[in-house]
BALOBA-1460 file (C-alpha; in Angstrom, 3 decimals):
// residues 311
<rec num="1" residu="x" x="107.557" y="137.863" z="54.560"/>
<rec num="2" residu="x" x="109.322" y="139.004" z="51.417"/>
<rec num="3" residu="x" x="112.059" y="141.633" z="51.780"/>
<rec num="4" residu="x" x="112.299" y="143.569" z="48.542"/>
<rec num="5" residu="x" x="114.182" y="146.488" z="46.985"/>
<rec num="6" residu="x" x="112.262" y="149.292" z="45.239"/>
<rec num="7" residu="x" x="114.155" y="150.352" z="42.109"/>
<rec num="8" residu="x" x="113.003" y="153.976" z="42.178"/>
<rec num="9" residu="x" x="116.221" y="154.515" z="44.165"/>
<rec num="10" residu="x" x="118.044" y="154.538" z="40.807"/>
<rec num="11" residu="x" x="115.907" y="157.008" z="38.873"/>
<rec num="12" residu="x" x="117.930" y="159.459" z="36.773"/>
<rec num="13" residu="x" x="121.234" y="157.673" z="37.434"/>
<rec num="14" residu="x" x="121.692" y="156.549" z="33.837"/>
<rec num="15" residu="x" x="121.770" y="152.895" z="34.871"/>
<rec num="16" residu="x" x="120.273" y="150.416" z="32.426"/>
<rec num="17" residu="x" x="117.510" y="148.104" z="33.575"/>
<rec num="18" residu="x" x="119.907" y="145.170" z="33.421"/>
<rec num="19" residu="x" x="122.416" y="147.055" z="35.596"/>
<rec num="20" residu="x" x="119.682" y="147.875" z="38.110"/>
<rec num="21" residu="x" x="118.503" y="144.284" z="38.349"/>
<rec num="22" residu="x" x="122.079" y="143.026" z="38.690"/>
<rec num="23" residu="x" x="122.869" y="145.587" z="41.399"/>
<rec num="24" residu="x" x="119.848" y="144.587" z="43.499"/>
<rec num="25" residu="x" x="120.866" y="140.929" z="43.260"/>
<rec num="26" residu="x" x="124.440" y="141.794" z="44.244"/>
<rec num="27" residu="x" x="123.073" y="143.483" z="47.380"/>
<rec num="28" residu="x" x="121.785" y="140.101" z="48.518"/>
<rec num="29" residu="x" x="118.095" y="140.644" z="47.827"/>
<rec num="30" residu="x" x="115.947" y="137.758" z="46.599"/>
<rec num="31" residu="x" x="113.033" y="140.005" z="45.703"/>
<rec num="32" residu="x" x="112.726" y="143.165" z="43.649"/>
<rec num="33" residu="x" x="109.945" y="145.701" z="43.181"/>
<rec num="34" residu="x" x="110.355" y="147.341" z="39.770"/>
<rec num="35" residu="x" x="109.359" y="150.994" z="39.844"/>
<rec num="36" residu="x" x="110.829" y="153.141" z="37.105"/>
<rec num="37" residu="x" x="109.554" y="156.084" z="35.118"/>
<rec num="38" residu="x" x="109.376" y="154.033" z="31.916"/>
<rec num="39" residu="x" x="108.605" y="150.591" z="33.308"/>
<rec num="40" residu="x" x="106.155" y="150.022" z="34.796"/>
<rec num="41" residu="x" x="105.610" y="153.816" z="34.781"/>
<rec num="42" residu="x" x="103.173" y="155.919" z="36.800"/>
<rec num="43" residu="x" x="99.924" y="157.766" z="36.029"/>
<rec num="44" residu="x" x="100.125" y="157.071" z="32.271"/>
<rec num="45" residu="x" x="98.685" y="154.180" z="30.280"/>
<rec num="46" residu="x" x="101.113" y="151.235" z="29.952"/>
<rec num="47" residu="x" x="102.194" y="151.030" z="26.315"/>
<rec num="48" residu="x" x="104.676" y="148.157" z="26.364"/>
<rec num="49" residu="x" x="104.695" y="145.388" z="23.795"/>
<rec num="50" residu="x" x="104.514" y="141.767" z="24.878"/>
<rec num="51" residu="x" x="108.183" y="141.313" z="23.926"/>
<rec num="52" residu="x" x="109.207" y="144.262" z="26.126"/>
<rec num="53" residu="x" x="107.284" y="142.899" z="29.096"/>
<rec num="54" residu="x" x="108.810" y="139.459" z="28.703"/>
<rec num="55" residu="x" x="112.289" y="140.987" z="28.366"/>
<rec num="56" residu="x" x="111.956" y="142.499" z="31.860"/>
<rec num="57" residu="x" x="110.642" y="139.211" z="33.236"/>
<rec num="58" residu="x" x="113.592" y="137.261" z="31.826"/>
<rec num="59" residu="x" x="116.179" y="139.907" z="32.789"/>
<rec num="60" residu="x" x="114.985" y="139.798" z="36.397"/>
<rec num="61" residu="x" x="114.938" y="135.998" z="36.455"/>
<rec num="62" residu="x" x="118.475" y="135.831" z="35.032"/>
<rec num="63" residu="x" x="119.679" y="137.635" z="38.149"/>
<rec num="64" residu="x" x="118.004" y="135.055" z="40.372"/>
<rec num="65" residu="x" x="115.381" y="137.573" z="41.516"/>
<rec num="66" residu="x" x="111.626" y="137.329" z="41.943"/>
<rec num="67" residu="x" x="109.172" y="140.212" z="41.741"/>
<rec num="68" residu="x" x="107.467" y="140.885" z="45.072"/>
<rec num="69" residu="x" x="105.185" y="143.613" z="43.727"/>
<rec num="70" residu="x" x="104.859" y="146.127" z="40.916"/>
<rec num="71" residu="x" x="104.532" y="149.777" z="41.930"/>
<rec num="72" residu="x" x="102.373" y="151.944" z="39.701"/>
<rec num="73" residu="x" x="99.208" y="154.000" z="39.780"/>
<rec num="74" residu="x" x="96.423" y="155.499" z="37.726"/>
<rec num="75" residu="x" x="94.028" y="158.307" z="38.610"/>
<rec num="76" residu="x" x="91.047" y="156.185" z="39.557"/>
<rec num="77" residu="x" x="90.079" y="158.936" z="42.029"/>
<rec num="78" residu="x" x="89.863" y="161.573" z="39.252"/>
<rec num="79" residu="x" x="86.908" y="163.966" z="39.473"/>
<rec num="80" residu="x" x="86.357" y="163.824" z="35.707"/>
<rec num="81" residu="x" x="84.319" y="160.709" z="34.934"/>
<rec num="82" residu="x" x="85.958" y="160.026" z="31.582"/>
<rec num="83" residu="x" x="89.418" y="160.199" z="33.174"/>
<rec num="84" residu="x" x="88.310" y="157.954" z="36.044"/>
<rec num="85" residu="x" x="87.011" y="155.298" z="33.651"/>
<rec num="86" residu="x" x="90.155" y="155.611" z="31.565"/>
<rec num="87" residu="x" x="92.276" y="155.007" z="34.674"/>
<rec num="88" residu="x" x="90.251" y="151.899" z="35.528"/>
<rec num="89" residu="x" x="91.001" y="150.578" z="32.027"/>
<rec num="90" residu="x" x="94.698" y="151.323" z="32.616"/>
<rec num="91" residu="x" x="94.644" y="149.139" z="35.718"/>
<rec num="92" residu="x" x="93.038" y="146.315" z="33.738"/>
<rec num="93" residu="x" x="95.881" y="146.566" z="31.247"/>
<rec num="94" residu="x" x="98.403" y="146.493" z="34.099"/>
<rec num="95" residu="x" x="96.780" y="143.333" z="35.459"/>
<rec num="96" residu="x" x="97.373" y="141.728" z="32.049"/>
<rec num="97" residu="x" x="101.022" y="142.798" z="32.193"/>
<rec num="98" residu="x" x="101.337" y="141.396" z="35.695"/>
<rec num="99" residu="x" x="99.928" y="138.090" z="34.526"/>
<rec num="100" residu="x" x="102.524" y="137.918" z="31.739"/>
<rec num="101" residu="x" x="105.273" y="138.530" z="34.305"/>
<rec num="102" residu="x" x="103.898" y="136.133" z="36.897"/>
<rec num="103" residu="x" x="103.128" y="139.034" z="39.266"/>
<rec num="104" residu="x" x="100.137" y="138.825" z="41.581"/>
<rec num="105" residu="x" x="100.738" y="141.836" z="43.868"/>
<rec num="106" residu="x" x="100.661" y="145.540" z="42.957"/>
<rec num="107" residu="x" x="100.980" y="148.597" z="45.165"/>
<rec num="108" residu="x" x="99.792" y="152.146" z="44.663"/>
<rec num="109" residu="x" x="98.726" y="155.450" z="46.259"/>
<rec num="110" residu="x" x="95.270" y="156.871" z="46.876"/>
<rec num="111" residu="x" x="95.965" y="159.879" z="44.662"/>
<rec num="112" residu="x" x="95.708" y="163.642" z="45.054"/>
<rec num="113" residu="x" x="92.598" y="165.710" z="45.750"/>
<rec num="114" residu="x" x="92.871" y="167.468" z="49.114"/>
<rec num="115" residu="x" x="90.676" y="170.215" z="47.676"/>
<rec num="116" residu="x" x="87.620" y="167.913" z="47.840"/>
<rec num="117" residu="x" x="88.408" y="164.683" z="49.713"/>
<rec num="118" residu="x" x="84.810" y="163.473" z="49.842"/>
<rec num="119" residu="x" x="84.423" y="163.613" z="46.068"/>
<rec num="120" residu="x" x="87.755" y="161.937" z="45.416"/>
<rec num="121" residu="x" x="87.039" y="159.212" z="47.933"/>
<rec num="122" residu="x" x="83.695" y="158.534" z="46.255"/>
<rec num="123" residu="x" x="85.376" y="158.330" z="42.852"/>
<rec num="124" residu="x" x="88.082" y="156.006" z="44.165"/>
<rec num="125" residu="x" x="85.593" y="153.679" z="45.791"/>
<rec num="126" residu="x" x="83.460" y="153.586" z="42.660"/>
<rec num="127" residu="x" x="86.579" y="152.456" z="40.801"/>
<rec num="128" residu="x" x="87.426" y="149.869" z="43.457"/>
<rec num="129" residu="x" x="83.862" y="148.548" z="43.265"/>
<rec num="130" residu="x" x="84.772" y="147.465" z="39.736"/>
<rec num="131" residu="x" x="88.424" y="146.514" z="40.245"/>
<rec num="132" residu="x" x="88.229" y="144.467" z="43.439"/>
<rec num="133" residu="x" x="86.059" y="141.690" z="41.925"/>
<rec num="134" residu="x" x="88.479" y="141.502" z="38.972"/>
<rec num="135" residu="x" x="91.448" y="141.173" z="41.338"/>
<rec num="136" residu="x" x="89.617" y="138.500" z="43.326"/>
<rec num="137" residu="x" x="88.822" y="136.510" z="40.191"/>
<rec num="138" residu="x" x="92.437" y="136.671" z="38.985"/>
<rec num="139" residu="x" x="93.949" y="135.824" z="42.368"/>
<rec num="140" residu="x" x="95.736" y="139.177" z="42.575"/>
<rec num="141" residu="x" x="96.137" y="141.816" z="45.280"/>
<rec num="142" residu="x" x="96.427" y="145.592" z="45.277"/>
<rec num="143" residu="x" x="98.139" y="147.177" z="48.304"/>
<rec num="144" residu="x" x="97.099" y="150.800" z="48.883"/>
<rec num="145" residu="x" x="98.920" y="153.515" z="50.818"/>
<rec num="146" residu="x" x="98.193" y="157.117" z="51.698"/>
<rec num="147" residu="x" x="100.842" y="159.506" z="50.405"/>
<rec num="148" residu="x" x="101.474" y="163.096" z="51.543"/>
<rec num="149" residu="x" x="99.174" y="165.329" z="49.469"/>
<rec num="150" residu="x" x="96.707" y="162.504" z="48.755"/>
<rec num="151" residu="x" x="93.023" y="163.236" z="49.290"/>
<rec num="152" residu="x" x="93.315" y="161.269" z="52.538"/>
<rec num="153" residu="x" x="96.642" y="161.563" z="54.335"/>
<rec num="154" residu="x" x="95.791" y="160.115" z="57.745"/>
<rec num="155" residu="x" x="96.410" y="156.446" z="58.459"/>
<rec num="156" residu="x" x="92.952" y="155.657" z="59.801"/>
<rec num="157" residu="x" x="91.085" y="157.359" z="56.948"/>
<rec num="158" residu="x" x="93.104" y="155.503" z="54.318"/>
<rec num="159" residu="x" x="92.863" y="152.164" z="56.099"/>
<rec num="160" residu="x" x="89.094" y="152.493" z="56.479"/>
<rec num="161" residu="x" x="88.755" y="152.382" z="52.684"/>
<rec num="162" residu="x" x="90.625" y="149.070" z="52.557"/>
<rec num="163" residu="x" x="88.750" y="147.759" z="55.603"/>
<rec num="164" residu="x" x="85.401" y="148.509" z="53.986"/>
<rec num="165" residu="x" x="86.025" y="145.977" z="51.200"/>
<rec num="166" residu="x" x="87.396" y="143.337" z="53.602"/>
<rec num="167" residu="x" x="88.793" y="141.433" z="50.628"/>
<rec num="168" residu="x" x="91.953" y="139.344" z="50.192"/>
<rec num="169" residu="x" x="92.392" y="141.282" z="46.937"/>
<rec num="170" residu="x" x="92.937" y="144.581" z="48.759"/>
<rec num="171" residu="x" x="95.739" y="145.099" z="51.251"/>
<rec num="172" residu="x" x="96.859" y="148.058" z="53.329"/>
<rec num="173" residu="x" x="100.354" y="149.457" z="52.870"/>
<rec num="174" residu="x" x="101.899" y="151.340" z="55.802"/>
<rec num="175" residu="x" x="104.678" y="153.565" z="54.479"/>
<rec num="176" residu="x" x="107.028" y="154.191" z="57.397"/>
<rec num="177" residu="x" x="108.451" y="157.446" z="55.941"/>
<rec num="178" residu="x" x="104.869" y="158.797" z="55.864"/>
<rec num="179" residu="x" x="104.391" y="158.123" z="59.581"/>
<rec num="180" residu="x" x="104.196" y="161.765" z="60.635"/>
<rec num="181" residu="x" x="101.755" y="162.742" z="57.872"/>
<rec num="182" residu="x" x="99.603" y="159.808" z="58.948"/>
<rec num="183" residu="x" x="99.264" y="161.302" z="62.417"/>
<rec num="184" residu="x" x="99.720" y="165.100" z="62.195"/>
<rec num="185" residu="x" x="103.207" y="164.686" z="63.627"/>
<rec num="186" residu="x" x="102.279" y="162.548" z="66.646"/>
<rec num="187" residu="x" x="103.980" y="159.411" z="65.352"/>
<rec num="188" residu="x" x="101.773" y="157.091" z="67.448"/>
<rec num="189" residu="x" x="102.990" y="154.074" z="65.514"/>
<rec num="190" residu="x" x="101.778" y="151.402" z="67.950"/>
<rec num="191" residu="x" x="98.191" y="152.589" z="67.750"/>
<rec num="192" residu="x" x="98.205" y="153.008" z="63.971"/>
<rec num="193" residu="x" x="99.779" y="149.641" z="63.171"/>
<rec num="194" residu="x" x="97.416" y="147.848" z="65.530"/>
<rec num="195" residu="x" x="94.479" y="149.645" z="63.912"/>
<rec num="196" residu="x" x="95.676" y="148.401" z="60.495"/>
<rec num="197" residu="x" x="96.439" y="144.888" z="61.664"/>
<rec num="198" residu="x" x="93.623" y="142.974" z="59.946"/>
<rec num="199" residu="x" x="94.563" y="144.042" z="56.398"/>
<rec num="200" residu="x" x="98.197" y="145.147" z="56.824"/>
<rec num="201" residu="x" x="100.123" y="143.315" z="54.109"/>
<rec num="202" residu="x" x="102.925" y="145.668" z="53.137"/>
<rec num="203" residu="x" x="105.329" y="148.157" z="54.706"/>
<rec num="204" residu="x" x="107.693" y="150.587" z="52.998"/>
<rec num="205" residu="x" x="110.948" y="150.993" z="54.917"/>
<rec num="206" residu="x" x="112.930" y="154.244" z="55.031"/>
<rec num="207" residu="x" x="113.490" y="156.943" z="57.620"/>
<rec num="208" residu="x" x="112.202" y="160.511" z="57.573"/>
<rec num="209" residu="x" x="111.992" y="163.682" z="59.647"/>
<rec num="210" residu="x" x="108.960" y="164.870" z="61.567"/>
<rec num="211" residu="x" x="107.746" y="167.730" z="59.384"/>
<rec num="212" residu="x" x="106.023" y="169.416" z="62.350"/>
<rec num="213" residu="x" x="109.340" y="170.071" z="64.106"/>
<rec num="214" residu="x" x="110.877" y="173.497" z="63.598"/>
<rec num="215" residu="x" x="113.459" y="173.668" z="60.776"/>
<rec num="216" residu="x" x="113.406" y="169.940" z="59.963"/>
<rec num="217" residu="x" x="112.707" y="171.197" z="56.436"/>
<rec num="218" residu="x" x="113.349" y="174.688" z="55.069"/>
<rec num="219" residu="x" x="110.971" y="175.915" z="52.349"/>
<rec num="220" residu="x" x="110.893" y="179.414" z="50.900"/>
<rec num="221" residu="x" x="108.625" y="181.272" z="51.014"/>
<rec num="222" residu="x" x="108.041" y="179.698" z="54.414"/>
<rec num="223" residu="x" x="104.333" y="180.567" z="54.416"/>
<rec num="224" residu="x" x="103.583" y="177.715" z="52.025"/>
<rec num="225" residu="x" x="105.081" y="175.286" z="54.515"/>
<rec num="226" residu="x" x="103.394" y="176.782" z="57.555"/>
<rec num="227" residu="x" x="99.906" y="176.804" z="56.038"/>
<rec num="228" residu="x" x="100.173" y="173.256" z="54.674"/>
<rec num="229" residu="x" x="100.263" y="174.135" z="50.975"/>
<rec num="230" residu="x" x="103.588" y="172.304" z="50.577"/>
<rec num="231" residu="x" x="104.002" y="168.755" z="51.863"/>
<rec num="232" residu="x" x="107.503" y="167.628" z="52.846"/>
<rec num="233" residu="x" x="108.901" y="164.224" z="53.711"/>
<rec num="234" residu="x" x="112.012" y="162.158" z="52.989"/>
<rec num="235" residu="x" x="112.943" y="158.540" z="52.293"/>
<rec num="236" residu="x" x="116.273" y="158.245" z="54.113"/>
<rec num="237" residu="x" x="117.997" y="154.951" z="53.422"/>
<rec num="238" residu="x" x="120.107" y="155.088" z="56.569"/>
<rec num="239" residu="x" x="117.374" y="154.115" z="58.964"/>
<rec num="240" residu="x" x="117.864" y="155.415" z="62.462"/>
<rec num="241" residu="x" x="119.165" y="158.779" z="61.251"/>
<rec num="242" residu="x" x="115.727" y="160.432" z="61.151"/>
<rec num="243" residu="x" x="112.840" y="160.785" z="63.590"/>
<rec num="244" residu="x" x="111.021" y="157.486" z="63.018"/>
<rec num="245" residu="x" x="110.811" y="155.258" z="66.161"/>
<rec num="246" residu="x" x="111.883" y="152.030" z="64.445"/>
<rec num="247" residu="x" x="112.291" y="150.141" z="67.719"/>
<rec num="248" residu="x" x="108.611" y="150.705" z="68.490"/>
<rec num="249" residu="x" x="107.568" y="149.859" z="64.933"/>
<rec num="250" residu="x" x="109.439" y="146.556" z="64.904"/>
<rec num="251" residu="x" x="108.179" y="145.631" z="68.363"/>
<rec num="252" residu="x" x="104.584" y="146.242" z="67.284"/>
<rec num="253" residu="x" x="104.976" y="144.313" z="64.023"/>
<rec num="254" residu="x" x="106.489" y="141.396" z="65.936"/>
<rec num="255" residu="x" x="103.593" y="141.444" z="68.403"/>
<rec num="256" residu="x" x="101.190" y="140.269" z="65.721"/>
<rec num="257" residu="x" x="103.611" y="138.196" z="63.666"/>
<rec num="258" residu="x" x="103.869" y="140.372" z="60.566"/>
<rec num="259" residu="x" x="107.231" y="138.871" z="59.569"/>
<rec num="260" residu="x" x="105.984" y="135.302" z="59.922"/>
<rec num="261" residu="x" x="103.181" y="135.728" z="57.388"/>
<rec num="262" residu="x" x="104.075" y="134.443" z="53.923"/>
<rec num="263" residu="x" x="101.996" y="137.018" z="52.054"/>
<rec num="264" residu="x" x="103.478" y="140.119" z="53.702"/>
<rec num="265" residu="x" x="106.071" y="142.408" z="52.090"/>
<rec num="266" residu="x" x="108.716" y="144.795" z="53.438"/>
<rec num="267" residu="x" x="109.986" y="147.142" z="50.715"/>
<rec num="268" residu="x" x="113.212" y="149.112" z="51.123"/>
<rec num="269" residu="x" x="112.594" y="152.435" z="49.367"/>
<rec num="270" residu="x" x="115.399" y="155.023" z="49.740"/>
<rec num="271" residu="x" x="115.287" y="158.209" z="47.683"/>
<rec num="272" residu="x" x="117.686" y="161.040" z="46.985"/>
<rec num="273" residu="x" x="121.046" y="159.334" z="47.553"/>
<rec num="274" residu="x" x="121.514" y="156.604" z="44.922"/>
<rec num="275" residu="x" x="125.228" y="156.425" z="45.707"/>
<rec num="276" residu="x" x="124.289" y="155.110" z="49.178"/>
<rec num="277" residu="x" x="121.355" y="152.936" z="48.145"/>
<rec num="278" residu="x" x="123.288" y="149.667" z="48.058"/>
<rec num="279" residu="x" x="125.210" y="149.899" z="51.376"/>
<rec num="280" residu="x" x="122.055" y="151.238" z="53.043"/>
<rec num="281" residu="x" x="120.060" y="148.487" z="51.377"/>
<rec num="282" residu="x" x="122.396" y="145.758" z="52.639"/>
<rec num="283" residu="x" x="122.265" y="147.153" z="56.158"/>
<rec num="284" residu="x" x="118.469" y="147.527" z="56.093"/>
<rec num="285" residu="x" x="117.988" y="144.007" z="54.742"/>
<rec num="286" residu="x" x="119.982" y="142.649" z="57.680"/>
<rec num="287" residu="x" x="117.954" y="144.734" z="60.128"/>
<rec num="288" residu="x" x="114.674" y="143.444" z="58.692"/>
<rec num="289" residu="x" x="115.918" y="139.873" z="58.731"/>
<rec num="290" residu="x" x="116.946" y="140.254" z="62.356"/>
<rec num="291" residu="x" x="113.985" y="142.226" z="63.674"/>
<rec num="292" residu="x" x="111.119" y="140.615" z="61.735"/>
<rec num="293" residu="x" x="112.473" y="137.214" z="60.699"/>
<rec num="294" residu="x" x="114.613" y="136.483" z="63.754"/>
<rec num="295" residu="x" x="117.802" y="135.940" z="61.765"/>
<rec num="296" residu="x" x="121.268" y="137.013" z="62.895"/>
<rec num="297" residu="x" x="123.418" y="135.505" z="60.163"/>
<rec num="298" residu="x" x="125.609" y="138.013" z="58.362"/>
<rec num="299" residu="x" x="125.964" y="140.318" z="61.379"/>
<rec num="300" residu="x" x="129.372" y="141.372" z="62.634"/>
<rec num="301" residu="x" x="130.255" y="141.487" z="66.312"/>
<rec num="302" residu="x" x="130.281" y="145.274" z="66.139"/>
<rec num="303" residu="x" x="126.720" y="145.371" z="64.803"/>
<rec num="304" residu="x" x="125.581" y="143.058" z="67.564"/>
<rec num="305" residu="x" x="127.361" y="145.177" z="70.188"/>
<rec num="306" residu="x" x="126.018" y="148.530" z="69.038"/>
<rec num="307" residu="x" x="122.491" y="147.544" z="68.049"/>
<rec num="308" residu="x" x="120.339" y="147.581" z="64.992"/>
<rec num="309" residu="x" x="121.398" y="151.036" z="63.760"/>
<rec num="310" residu="x" x="125.168" y="150.507" z="63.978"/>
<rec num="311" residu="x" x="126.975" y="151.392" z="60.763"/>
């Protein structure tokens, strides 16, 4: 399993790419998952020159890091057929960029469209019908997650799309901070992870609050929250401070050897508190190493005494 740091934690901080890559390396990570508004970008066609792509590759390598996956997305579920085809072409361009960087794994979201989920699912699957054979031929993999406000938000519905293709080129991504949207607030993590087991290749690690609990989030006017118009979730870097049952998640992942599989990925993805991203990232890396890789090196006696969430 690769433990990686998602660089979206540093959006709008003014940090240069080189500073970001250096900071991730200083936090003790061996792997990085570049995700920035400019590179690799999101929802817009990649417009980088070959020299720019290779600059990022070399800058990351200079820090002793390897890329675990590239996070991006294009609207391959779009209801407009021209836009859908355009998005498919954008993915083909991104595959070329990945090849230049030595990247074989990408991760993305299903995309919005709750107004007509059947149509958007049909459009997405038509796109995947074309993209999956290309990924297979190039020895690449695309890990797909459901995101709050996507056309499918529930775990089982999203996983069933991946399961249908039953291809090594398509993996399922379980985003832990989306747990309560996956299950209408139930948080039945054991059942969901076991349901995903066959194609589960990637987890995103951060805490969150159960949006169905009263006053976990305050939105005004409150009616938009109560009727489901507004979707709320968080990516809290200090895991254990939200509502996610991490003990049950780790126990379930261990039960089928997720951490022992070489092609699996655990991505730390905190949002909203960049000033805490590094200390939280160090602590989370140690937790993942302990809980999924069986390592205890680097732990203090206090952390051992007080458990995985001691700070």
